[in-house]
C-alpha positions in Angstrom: -13.7 -43.5 -7.8 -12.1 -40.4 -9.4 -15.5 -39.2 -10.4 -16.8 -39.5 -6.8 -13.7 -37.7 -5.5 -14.1 -34.9 -8.0 -17.8 -34.5 -7.2 -17.0 -34.2 -3.5 -14.3 -31.6 -4.1 -16.7 -29.5 -6.3 -19.4 -29.8 -3.7 -17.1 -28.7 -1.0 -15.8 -25.8 -3.0 -19.4 -24.7 -3.7 -20.3 -24.9 -0.1 -17.2 -22.9 0.9 -18.0 -20.3 -1.7 -21.6 -20.0 -0.4 -20.4 -19.6 3.2 -18.0 -16.9 2.2 -20.6 -15.1 0.2 -23.0 -15.1 3.1 -23.5 -11.5 4.4 -22.7 -10.9 8.1 -25.7 -9.8 10.1 -24.1 -7.7 12.8 -24.8 -4.4 11.0 -27.1 -3.4 8.2 -27.7 -0.3 6.1 -31.1 1.3 6.7 -33.0 4.3 5.2 -34.3 7.3 7.2 -37.5 5.3 8.1 -35.4 2.4 9.5 -36.1 0.0 6.7 -33.2 -2.2 5.8 -31.5 -1.6 2.5 -30.6 -5.0 0.9 -27.0 -5.9 0.4 -25.9 -5.0 -3.2 -28.6 -2.3 -3.6 -28.1 1.0 -5.4 -29.5 4.0 -3.5 -30.4 7.0 -5.6 -29.8 10.4 -3.8 -31.0 13.5 -5.7 -32.3 15.9 -3.0 -30.3 19.1 -3.3 -29.9 21.3 -0.2 -28.3 24.7 -0.1 -26.1 25.2 3.0 -25.4 28.8 4.0 -22.5 29.6 6.3 -22.2 33.4 6.7 -21.7 35.0 3.3 -20.7 31.6 1.8 -23.2 29.0 0.5 -22.8 25.6 -1.2 -25.0 22.7 -2.4 -25.1 19.3 -0.7 -26.8 16.0 -1.6 -27.0 13.6 1.3 -27.3 9.9 0.9 -29.9 9.7 3.7 -28.4 6.2 4.6 -27.9 5.0 8.1 -26.1 2.0 9.7 -27.9 0.0 12.4 -26.5 -2.5 14.9 -28.8 -5.5 14.6 -27.5 -7.3 17.7 -28.0 -7.1 21.4 -24.3 -6.5 22.0 -21.8 -3.6 21.5 -19.6 -3.9 18.4 -17.0 -1.9 16.6 -17.9 -0.6 13.1 -16.2 1.2 10.2 -16.6 1.4 6.4 -14.5 1.0 3.3 -15.5 3.6 0.8 -14.6 3.7 -2.9 -15.3 6.7 -5.1 -16.5 5.2 -8.4 -17.6 8.4 -10.2 -17.3 12.2 -9.8 -18.4 14.5 -12.5 -17.6 17.6 -10.4 -17.3 18.9 -6.9 -16.2 16.6 -4.0 -17.7 13.9 -1.8 -17.4 13.2 1.9 -17.9 10.3 4.3 -17.9 11.0 8.1 -18.8 7.6 9.5 -18.6 6.6 12.3 -16.6 9.3 14.1 -14.3 11.0 11.5 -14.5 12.6 8.1 -12.1 11.2 5.4 -9.7 13.9 4.2 -9.2 14.1 0.5 -11.1 10.9 -0.2 -13.9 12.3 -2.3 -11.8 14.1 -5.0 -10.1 11.2 -6.8 -12.1 8.6 -8.8 -11.0 5.1 -7.8 -9.8 6.3 -4.4 -10.6 3.7 -1.6 -10.3 4.6 2.1 -11.1 2.6 5.2 -12.4 4.7 8.1 -11.2 4.3 11.7 -13.5 2.1 13.8 -16.0 3.4 16.4 -18.3 1.8 18.8 -22.0 1.2 18.2 -24.2 0.0 21.1 -26.9 -2.6 20.8 -29.7 -1.6 18.4 -28.1 1.8 17.8 -28.5 3.6 14.5 -26.0 6.2 13.2 -26.1 8.3 10.0 -23.6 7.2 7.4 -22.9 10.9 6.7 -21.9 10.4 3.1 -22.6 13.4 0.9 -21.8 14.9 -2.5 -21.1 18.6 -2.9 -21.9 19.4 -6.6 -20.7 22.5 -8.4 -23.1 21.9 -11.3 -25.4 19.3 -12.8 -23.9 15.8 -13.0 -23.4 12.6 -11.1 -21.2 11.0 -8.4 -21.1 7.4 -7.1 -19.6 5.6 -4.2 -19.5 2.0 -3.0 -19.7 1.6 0.8 -18.9 -1.7 2.6 -19.3 -2.2 6.4 -16.4 -3.5 8.4 -17.0 -5.3 11.8 -14.7 -5.1 14.8 -14.5 -6.9 18.1 -13.9 -4.3 20.9 -11.7 -4.9 23.9 -9.9 -2.5 26.3 -6.3 -2.0 27.0 -4.6 -1.5 30.4 -5.7 2.1 30.7 -9.3 1.4 29.6 -9.1 2.7 26.0 -10.9 0.7 23.3 -8.9 -1.7 21.1 -10.4 -2.8 17.8 -9.8 -6.1 16.1 -11.3 -6.3 12.6 -13.2 -9.5 12.0 -12.9 -11.5 8.7 -16.5 -11.3 7.8 -18.4 -10.3 4.7 -20.1 -7.1 5.7 -23.0 -5.7 3.6 -22.2 -3.3 0.7 -24.3 -0.8 -1.2 -23.7 1.7 -4.0 -24.9 5.3 -3.5 -25.6 7.1 -6.8 -25.9 10.9 -6.5 -27.7 12.9 -9.1 -28.0 16.6 -9.7 -30.2 17.5 -12.7 -33.3 19.5 -13.6 -35.7 16.5 -13.0 -33.5 14.5 -10.7 -34.2 11.2 -12.5 -32.7 11.5 -16.0 -29.6 9.5 -14.9 -31.3 6.9 -12.6 -29.8 4.1 -14.6 -26.2 3.1 -13.8 -25.4 1.6 -17.2 -25.7 2.8 -20.7 -28.6 0.5 -21.6 -30.8 0.1 -18.5 -33.8 2.4 -18.2 -36.4 3.0 -15.5 -39.6 1.0 -16.5 -41.7 1.3 -13.3 -42.0 3.2 -10.1 -43.4 2.0 -6.8 -44.0 3.6 -3.3 -42.2 2.1 -0.3 -45.2 -0.1 0.4 -45.3 -1.5 -3.1 -48.0 0.6 -4.7 -47.3 1.3 -8.4 -47.2 5.0 -9.4 -46.8 6.8 -12.7 -43.8 8.9 -11.7 -41.5 9.4 -8.7 -43.1 11.1 -5.7 -41.5 13.0 -2.9 -39.7 10.7 -0.4 -38.6 7.1 -1.0 -39.4 5.5 -4.4 -38.7 2.0 -5.6 -37.5 2.0 -9.3 -37.6 -1.2 -11.4 -34.9 -1.1 -14.2 -35.1 -2.7 -17.6 -32.1 -4.9 -16.8 -33.9 -6.5 -13.9 -32.4 -4.5 -11.1 -34.5 -2.7 -8.4 -33.0 0.4 -6.9 -34.2 2.9 -4.3 -34.5 6.6 -5.1 -35.1 9.4 -2.7 -36.7 12.5 -4.3 
């Protein structure tokens, strides 16, 4: 009898854990071509752009990641961003409506953005960039937060955060001579194969989106 009771408790606990781990499907991360980025993925960003503003110029590496409303309804959305690594420079996140002040300068810093509204089937840029001062790496973990939107007496939106498990990805920024020397995110994993977005194997990364298979079994996306 005790065995049956214990088995029931274990099964119930496993079922609850599975339900909790299920990723909410209100929003998803997508790439610039609209292809969904799987929850838990690592996106490699290494395309360096030089931005000129008058006599001043700086370098920027954009994540090229977007957020899409997968539903036929209007929802509120925001993100929780954690800076996991910063060799130099500063990082920035401006999703969905505001830039986070001082977030991208302290490793370990976690900030939740204010919510904004996204319409049905709408896609918005995540606007998360690294501004390197020299070669190195930066890394950020981004998780989507979902909000129910109502209006107050004067018609302004009111956001109530829902207790759901939104998707999360890691963005790994790289600035180096070849752009791929630090593609692995651990000290032992190495890139062992490269594929195009449609699954064709290639000998080396090509311009655009590449799928990289790592020696530790992970598959990551790299934009060159």
